[in-house]
C-alpha positions in Angstrom: 100.6 110.5 91.6 93.4 113.5 92.3 95.7 116.3 91.9 94.4 119.5 94.0 97.8 121.0 92.7 99.5 120.8 89.6 102.6 121.5 91.5 105.3 119.0 91.5 103.2 116.0 90.8 105.8 113.1 90.9 105.3 109.2 91.1 107.1 107.3 93.5 107.5 103.7 92.4 106.1 101.9 89.1 102.4 101.3 90.1 99.2 103.4 91.4 96.9 102.1 93.8 94.0 99.6 94.4 92.9 96.2 93.0 89.7 94.7 90.9 91.0 91.6 89.6 89.0 90.2 86.5 90.6 86.8 86.6 92.4 84.9 89.1 95.9 86.2 90.1 98.6 83.9 88.4 102.2 83.4 90.5 105.2 83.9 88.4 107.9 80.8 88.3 111.1 83.0 89.1 113.0 80.2 87.1 111.0 80.0 84.2 110.9 82.6 81.2 107.8 85.1 81.9 105.9 87.5 80.0 105.4 89.8 82.5 106.6 91.1 86.1 105.1 92.3 89.4 106.8 93.3 92.9 105.0 90.0 94.4 104.8 87.7 91.4 100.9 88.0 90.9 99.9 88.6 86.9 96.2 89.4 86.0 97.1 88.8 82.1 98.1 85.4 80.8 101.1 84.7 78.3 98.8 84.8 75.5 96.6 87.9 76.2 95.6 90.2 73.3 95.1 93.7 74.8 94.4 95.2 78.1 90.8 95.0 79.3 90.2 98.6 79.6 91.2 99.8 75.8 88.9 100.2 73.1 90.0 98.4 70.2 87.7 100.4 68.0 89.0 103.3 68.8 89.7 105.3 65.3 92.9 106.7 64.9 93.5 110.7 64.2 93.0 113.9 65.2 94.7 116.4 67.3 95.2 116.2 71.5 96.4 119.5 72.7 96.8 120.3 76.5 99.3 122.1 78.8 101.8 120.1 81.2 100.2 118.9 84.4 102.9 116.5 85.8 106.6 116.6 85.6 109.8 114.7 86.1 113.4 115.0 86.2 114.3 118.2 84.6 111.0 119.2 83.1 109.2 122.4 84.1 105.5 123.0 83.7 106.1 126.6 82.1 109.0 125.9 79.9 111.3 124.1 78.0 114.8 124.4 76.0 115.9 121.1 75.7 114.8 117.8 74.0 116.8 115.8 76.5 114.3 114.9 79.5 116.5 112.3 81.4 119.4 114.5 82.5 119.9 117.2 85.0 120.7 119.7 82.5 118.4 122.3 80.8 114.5 122.1 80.9 113.4 118.9 79.3 110.3 119.0 77.1 107.0 117.4 78.2 106.0 114.2 76.2 109.5 112.8 75.3 108.8 109.7 76.8 106.4 109.1 74.1 109.3 108.8 71.6 111.1 106.1 73.0 109.9 102.5 74.1 110.9 100.5 77.3 111.6 96.8 77.7 108.3 96.3 79.5 105.0 98.5 79.6 102.8 99.3 82.8 99.2 97.8 83.3 97.2 100.5 84.4 94.6 98.0 86.0 97.1 96.4 88.1 99.4 97.7 91.2 102.5 97.5 89.5 102.7 94.8 87.0 104.5 95.3 83.5 104.2 93.2 80.5 106.6 92.7 77.4 107.2 95.6 75.3 110.6 95.8 73.4 111.3 92.9 75.4 109.1 89.6 74.8 110.1 87.9 77.8 112.3 87.5 80.7 114.0 84.9 82.4 114.9 85.2 86.5 117.7 83.4 88.0 116.5 81.5 91.2 118.2 84.3 93.1 116.5 86.9 91.5 119.5 88.6 90.8 120.0 88.0 87.1 117.3 89.0 84.7 117.6 87.7 81.2 115.3 89.9 78.6 114.7 88.3 75.2 114.0 91.4 72.9 111.6 91.2 70.0 113.4 90.5 66.8 110.8 93.0 64.8 111.8 96.1 67.3 113.2 99.1 65.3 114.0 102.7 65.5 112.5 105.5 63.7 115.0 105.5 60.8 114.5 101.6 60.2 117.5 100.3 62.1 117.1 97.4 64.5 116.6 98.0 68.2 118.7 95.6 70.0 120.0 94.3 73.4 123.3 96.3 72.4 121.1 99.4 72.7 119.5 98.3 75.8 122.4 97.5 77.7 124.0 100.9 76.5 120.9 102.9 77.5 121.0 101.5 81.1 124.8 101.7 81.5 124.3 105.5 80.3 121.6 106.5 82.3 123.1 104.9 85.5 126.3 106.8 84.7 125.0 110.2 83.3 121.3 110.3 84.0 119.4 112.8 86.2 120.1 112.2 89.8 116.8 110.6 90.5 117.2 108.0 88.0 120.9 107.4 89.2 119.7 106.9 92.8 117.1 104.3 91.9 118.9 102.4 89.7 121.8 102.0 92.5 121.0 98.2 92.8 121.5 97.4 89.3 125.2 96.1 89.0 125.4 96.1 85.3 123.9 95.4 81.8 125.2 93.2 79.5 124.6 91.3 76.0 124.8 87.8 75.0 123.9 88.5 71.3 121.7 91.0 69.4 118.6 89.5 71.2 119.5 88.9 75.0 120.0 91.3 77.4 121.3 90.5 80.7 120.7 92.8 83.9 122.6 92.0 87.1 121.4 93.2 90.3 123.0 93.7 93.6 122.5 91.2 96.6 119.4 92.7 99.3 118.5 94.7 96.1 115.1 96.9 96.6 112.2 94.7 95.5 110.8 96.9 92.6 114.1 97.9 90.8 113.8 95.3 88.2 110.4 96.6 87.2 112.0 100.2 87.4 114.8 99.1 84.8 112.4 97.7 82.6 110.2 100.9 82.5 113.5 103.1 81.6 113.6 104.4 77.7 115.9 102.4 75.1 118.2 104.9 73.3 120.1 104.3 69.9 123.4 103.6 71.0 124.8 104.2 67.4 122.9 107.6 67.2 124.6 108.7 70.8 127.9 107.0 69.5 128.7 110.7 67.7 126.7 112.6 70.3 127.4 113.6 74.1 124.2 111.9 76.2 124.6 114.2 78.8 124.0 118.0 77.2 121.1 119.8 77.0 120.0 119.9 73.1 117.2 120.6 70.7 118.5 117.8 68.4 115.7 115.8 67.9 116.6 112.4 69.2 116.4 109.1 67.6 113.6 107.5 69.2 111.4 104.1 68.8 108.2 104.7 70.3 104.6 105.3 69.2 105.4 109.0 68.3 108.3 111.2 67.2 109.2 115.0 68.0 107.5 117.0 65.3 106.9 120.9 65.1 108.1 122.7 68.2 109.1 126.3 69.3 111.1 126.6 72.7 109.3 127.6 75.4 105.9 127.7 73.1 104.9 124.8 72.4 105.9 121.1 71.2 104.3 118.5 68.9 104.4 114.8 68.7 103.6 112.9 65.2 102.2 109.3 65.5 104.3 107.1 63.5 102.1 105.7 61.1 103.9 102.2 60.4 105.1 101.8 63.9 106.9 98.5 64.8 104.9 98.1 68.2 101.2 98.9 67.1 100.0 95.6 67.2 101.5 94.3 70.4 99.3 93.4 73.4 100.6 96.3 75.2 99.8 98.7 72.7 96.7 97.8 71.0 93.8 100.5 71.4 96.4 103.1 72.9 98.5 106.0 71.0 95.2 107.0 69.3 95.6 110.5 68.3 97.8 111.7 65.1 99.2 114.6 66.4 100.0 115.3 70.8 100.6 118.8 71.5 101.8 120.5 74.5 101.6 124.5 75.0 103.6 126.2 77.5 102.0 129.7 79.6 104.0 131.3 82.5 101.0 132.3 83.8 97.9 130.1 84.8 95.5 132.5 84.0 96.5 133.1 80.5 96.9 129.3 80.0 93.0 129.5 81.3 92.3 132.2 78.7 94.1 129.9 76.1 91.7 127.3 76.8 88.4 129.4 76.1 90.1 130.5 73.2 90.7 126.9 71.9 94.0 127.4 71.9 94.5 124.0 73.3 91.7 121.4 73.6 92.0 119.5 77.0 92.2 120.8 80.5 92.6 119.4 83.7 91.6 121.9 86.1 93.7 122.2 89.7 92.4 125.4 91.0 88.9 124.8 92.9 88.4 128.8 92.4 88.1 128.6 88.8 86.3 125.2 88.6 83.7 126.8 90.5 83.2 130.1 89.1 85.1 130.7 85.5 83.5 127.7 83.4 80.5 130.0 82.5 81.4 131.0 79.3 79.6 130.3 76.0 81.3 127.5 74.9 80.5 125.7 78.1 77.0 126.6 78.2 76.1 125.6 74.5 78.0 122.3 74.9 81.1 122.9 72.8 83.1 122.3 75.9 82.6 119.1 78.0 83.0 119.1 81.7 83.8 116.2 83.7 84.9 115.1 87.1 86.8 111.3 86.7 87.4 109.2 89.9 90.9 108.7 91.3 91.3 105.6 93.4 94.8 105.7 93.8 96.7 107.1 96.7 97.0 111.0 96.8 100.0 111.3 97.9 101.6 114.4 99.7 101.0 117.8 99.0 102.2 120.8 101.5 104.9 123.4 102.3 108.3 121.7 103.0 110.3 123.3 105.5 114.1 123.1 104.4 115.4 121.5 107.8 119.2 121.9 106.4 118.8 125.8 107.8 119.3 126.0 111.3 116.4 128.0 112.3 114.2 125.0 111.2 116.0 122.2 112.9 114.0 122.3 116.3 110.7 120.3 115.3 109.1 122.5 117.8 109.4 125.4 115.4 108.4 123.5 112.5 105.5 122.1 114.8 104.3 126.1 115.5 104.4 126.5 111.7 101.6 123.9 111.1 99.5 125.4 113.8 99.6 129.0 111.7 98.0 127.4 109.0 94.1 127.6 108.8 93.0 124.8 106.3 89.1 125.1 107.2 89.2 129.0 106.5 91.1 128.5 103.3 89.3 125.6 101.9 85.7 127.2 102.4 86.9 131.0 101.5 89.4 130.4 98.7 88.5 126.7 97.3 84.9 126.5 97.6 85.1 123.4 99.9 86.5 121.2 97.4 89.2 119.8 99.2 90.1 117.6 102.3 93.3 118.1 104.6 96.0 115.8 103.8 97.9 114.3 107.1 100.1 111.4 105.5 102.3 111.0 102.2 100.0 107.8 102.0 96.7 109.8 101.8 93.7 107.9 100.5 95.4 104.5 101.1 95.5 101.7 103.6 99.2 102.4 104.0 98.0 105.7 106.2 98.7 105.2 109.9 95.9 105.7 112.2 95.3 104.8 116.0 97.9 103.3 117.9 100.6 100.9 116.1 99.7 97.4 115.7 101.8 94.7 117.1 103.5 93.9 113.6 104.0 97.6 113.7 105.8 98.0 116.9 108.3 95.4 116.0 109.5 97.5 113.4 109.3 100.4 115.8 110.8 99.0 118.8 114.3 99.3 117.9 114.1 103.1 117.8 112.5 103.7 121.0 114.3 106.7 122.4 115.8 107.9 119.1 112.2 108.9 117.7 109.4 111.0 119.5 107.2 108.8 122.0 104.3 109.8 119.7 105.3 107.5 117.4 104.3 104.4 119.9 100.3 106.6 120.0 98.4 107.8 117.7 100.2 109.5 114.7 100.4 113.1 114.4 97.2 115.0 112.6 97.0 118.8 112.1 94.7 120.5 114.4 91.4 121.3 113.0 90.8 125.3 113.4 87.7 127.2 114.3 87.6 128.5 110.6 88.1 132.0 111.4 91.3 132.6 109.6 92.9 133.3 112.7 92.5 130.6 115.3 93.7 132.4 118.7 93.8 129.1 120.6 96.1 127.6 118.0 98.3 130.7 117.5 98.8 130.7 121.3 99.9 127.0 121.1 102.5 128.2 118.4 103.8 131.1 120.1 104.3 128.8 123.2 106.0 126.3 120.8 108.7 129.0 119.7 108.8 130.3 123.3 109.9 126.8 124.5 112.4 126.4 121.4 114.0 129.6 122.5 112.6 132.3 120.0 111.4 135.1 121.9 109.5 138.2 121.0 111.3 141.7 121.3 109.9 144.9 119.9 107.2 142.8 118.1 109.6 140.8 116.4 110.0 136.7 116.9 114.0 136.2 117.7 115.9 133.0 117.0 118.1 131.9 119.5 121.2 133.7 118.1 119.3 137.1 118.4 118.4 137.4 114.8 114.8 138.1 113.6 113.0 134.9 112.4 112.3 135.3 108.7 110.7 132.7 106.5 110.5 133.3 102.5 108.2 131.1 100.6 109.6 130.3 97.1 107.4 130.0 94.1 107.3 130.4 90.6 103.7 131.0 89.7 101.1 133.5 91.2 98.2 131.3 91.3 99.2 130.2 94.9 99.3 133.7 96.3 95.7 133.7 97.3 96.5 130.7 99.7 100.0 132.0 100.8 98.7 135.1 101.7 96.5 134.2 104.6 99.1 132.0 106.0 101.8 134.7 105.8 99.4 136.9 107.7 99.0 134.5 110.5 102.8 134.0 110.8 103.1 137.5 111.1 100.9 137.6 114.3 103.6 135.2 115.8 106.1 137.9 114.9 107.6 136.0 112.0 108.8 137.8 109.0 107.5 135.8 106.1 107.3 136.9 102.6 106.5 135.0 99.1 109.4 135.2 96.5 108.2 134.6 93.0 110.9 133.6 90.5 110.7 132.7 87.0 110.7 128.7 86.3 114.2 128.2 85.5 115.4 130.1 88.8 112.9 128.4 90.9 114.1 124.6 89.5 117.7 125.8 89.9 117.2 126.8 93.7 115.5 123.8 94.3 118.2 121.5 93.2 120.6 123.8 95.1 118.1 123.6 98.1 118.3 127.4 98.1 115.0 128.2 99.7 113.3 128.4 103.3 109.8 126.9 102.2 108.2 125.9 98.9 105.2 123.7 98.2 105.9 120.4 97.0 103.3 117.4 95.7 104.2 113.7 95.0 101.9 110.9 94.6 102.5 107.4 95.9 102.6 104.2 94.1 100.6 101.3 95.6 103.7 99.3 95.8 106.2 101.9 97.4 109.9 100.8 97.0 113.1 102.2 95.9 111.4 105.4 94.3 111.1 106.4 98.2 114.7 107.0 98.5 114.7 110.1 96.3 112.4 111.7 98.7 113.0 110.5 102.4 116.6 109.1 102.4 119.6 110.6 104.1 121.6 110.1 101.1 118.8 112.1 98.9 119.2 115.1 101.4 122.9 115.8 100.2 122.1 115.0 96.7 121.6 117.8 94.2 118.3 117.6 92.6 116.7 115.3 94.7 112.8 115.6 95.6 114.3 115.2 99.5 113.4 119.1 99.7 113.1 119.0 103.4 116.2 117.5 104.0 115.3 114.6 106.0 118.0 112.6 107.1 116.8 110.4 109.7 118.3 106.9 110.5 115.1 105.5 111.9 113.6 106.6 108.4 116.2 105.0 106.5 116.0 102.0 108.2 112.1 101.8 107.7 112.7 102.4 103.8 114.8 99.3 103.9 111.9 97.7 105.7 109.3 98.8 103.0 112.1 97.3 100.5 112.3 94.1 102.2 108.6 93.2 102.4 108.1 90.0 100.7 104.0 90.2 101.0 101.6 93.2 100.4 100.4 92.7 104.1 104.2 93.1 105.3 104.6 96.2 102.8 101.3 98.0 104.4 102.8 97.5 108.1 106.2 98.8 106.9 104.4 102.1 105.1 102.4 102.7 108.2 105.4 102.4 110.6 107.2 104.7 108.4 104.1 107.0 108.5 104.4 107.5 111.9 108.1 108.5 112.1 107.6 110.8 109.0 104.5 112.8 110.6 106.5 112.7 114.0 109.1 114.9 112.0 106.8 117.7 111.5 109.2 117.9 108.0 106.0 119.9 106.3 102.9 122.0 106.8 100.5 119.6 105.2 97.9 121.0 102.5 95.0 119.2 100.9 93.8 116.7 98.5 90.9 115.5 96.5 89.9 111.9 95.0 88.8 113.0 91.4 90.1 114.8 88.2 88.1 117.8 87.3 88.5 117.9 83.5 87.5 120.3 80.8 87.8 119.7 76.9 86.3 120.6 73.8 84.1 117.9 72.8 86.1 116.2 70.0 86.8 113.5 72.4 85.9 110.2 73.8 87.3 107.8 76.4 86.7 104.4 77.8 83.5 104.1 79.8 85.4 103.1 83.1 89.0 104.0 83.3 91.4 101.5 85.1 91.6 102.1 88.6 95.5 102.0 89.0 95.8 104.7 86.2 97.2 107.6 88.5 95.4 110.1 86.2 92.9 110.2 83.1 95.1 108.4 80.3 94.2 111.2 78.1 96.9 111.0 75.6 97.4 107.2 75.6 93.9 105.8 75.7 91.2 108.4 74.6 90.7 109.2 71.0 89.2 111.7 68.6 85.7 111.5 67.3 85.3 112.3 63.8 81.8 113.0 63.9 82.1 115.5 67.3 84.7 117.2 65.6 82.9 117.9 62.3 79.8 119.2 64.4 82.3 121.2 66.1 83.7 122.9 63.2 80.2 123.6 61.9 79.3 125.4 65.0 82.3 128.1 64.6 
C-alpha cells in the first residue's frame, strides 16, 4: 500500500484494509485440514467456493495491457531493469516477475488478509500452530511440463531464506525449516512465539524449480528467463526499455477458484522511462495504454489533449479504502547531526504543506500524520486504558507526549513562509545547540549544518524547492541531489543519504512486515526499508505486541500505541496522501463495476480485461 506519489510504494504484511462480508465469517479449526488461512482464522469463502465474488467470469481473454511501473519491491526500480531475478539484492529486478510464478496460496482481495489454495490445495495446522503441512495439487506444473512438487516448494523456501533479498530474509526469520514427506506434502516448521502472519507470508512466496536451479546460482543477477509456473511467462524484452509477459494458453491453474476470471490479457507489457514528463508524453502518443496519475498538477492541467477530449482516452477516479500508509521525507538518524529529536522537529516546522498543496498540488491532498493514515489504527486523543497498559512500561524511556495526544504536524498560514513556525523551528535548533553565525546555522561541533535531499527523478523538485528555501531562512545549507536510479538504490541500500522521500502502505493486519521498516535490527541491515535508522527499544517491544495480538481489537490497540511512540520520535517530515486512484487509459478496457475493498490498488493487470469492440472502434478512429 491512494498513492499520492509513486515513490517507494511498498506493502507491509499480507493484507490491505477494510471489511465487507457477503457471508458470515467461518472460523478455522487449526487441527483440521483447511482450504485457506487468515491471521485470526476467519474465512469468507467456503471450501467448495468456485471463484472470488469480485471477478467477471465472462471477461474475454485477449488483448494487450501496457503500463509503466507504479509499485516496486525488493530490488526493483521504477525507471529501469537489468535482471530477471527480482527476489535478491543484486541487480535491478524487472517489474512483473511475480506473474511468472505461483505460490502455495493466493490472496483474496475482498478480505483483510485471507489466502486460499493455489499450488497447495489444502493445509493442516498442528495444535500448537508451529507445523503447517501443505498438500500440493497433483496437476501443478512448470511451463516446460515438468511437475511442480513439494520438493520445489521446500527448495524455494529454503533458498529464499538463505539467499533472498534482505527484506525477504527478515520476514522469514521465524520459519525454522521446510521439508518434504513425499512429492505432494510440504512440511513447514515455525519457531515458538513466531510472528502471527508469518505462515501467510510463507504461503505467498514464489515457487521455483529445484531442477532448474540445480545448474544455476540463485543469488546472481541474470537475464536468463527463469522457468516459471504462473499464468504468464517472460516474452520479449529489452533491458532498460520494456518487458513483456505472455499469457500461458494451456496454463494448469486457469480453472482454479483463485484464478477464474483473472489474468485476462494475452500480453502484459511494462515500459520504462527515466523521466516522468517523457513518460507522460509516451502515454499521449499511445506508447502504452494505462496510466495511474501520481502528480496532481498533471492530472489537473495536462489531460486536455485531443484523445481525452474526443473520448479515446477515459479518465476515472477509483476509490481506495485501504490504509494510505506513510509518505514523507525520512531523516537518516544514523548521522550525528540528526540524532537530536529537537533538530528533527524543527525540520517539520519548516515545511509549509498548506502552501504546497494549494499552489503546486491543486488542493488534491490531505496531510499525512501517521503510518496508519486512513485507518482505525491511527492514534488520536489521549491513550485508552488498553493502550496505557502497553505504554506504561516505557514511561521515562519515551517522551512524555506519548501519554497525551499524539504529535500532529502544525497547520501553517499558507503563505509559504509561516514566520511563527519558522521562529519556533529556530528556537528548537538553538535549544539543541545549533547557533547562527554569519547567517549560517552551525552544528554543536562548529560545522555548518548541511542537508542533502537525495532523489532520482526531477518530478519532486517543485515540492523540494520551497522546503529547501525555508530551511535556508533557518541558516541551513540544504540542497537537492539528483542521481540515476541505479546509484539512488545503491545509496539507499547503504544508507548513504541525509533525507529522502519514502512511501509505504500498511496492511489491514500489520504483522511481521513491520520489522524491515521500524525495527532496530533493520536499522543495521543493508537494503532494509528502515531508512530513518529507527533503533528504539520501545518501538521494538511494541512491534512484538502487534505480532502477539490475538484479536483484531487487540491489534488495533497495539498499533495505536506503536503510532504514538513512532510519531513522538520525529523520524520524518510527513507529506501527503489521498484516498483515491486517478487513472487514465486508452478506452479499450473494462473492469468490475465495484473493485474489492482490500485490493490496495486498482487490480488492472489481474482483473481487468480488453474489450474487443472498444479496441476495434479505437482502431477505426486512428
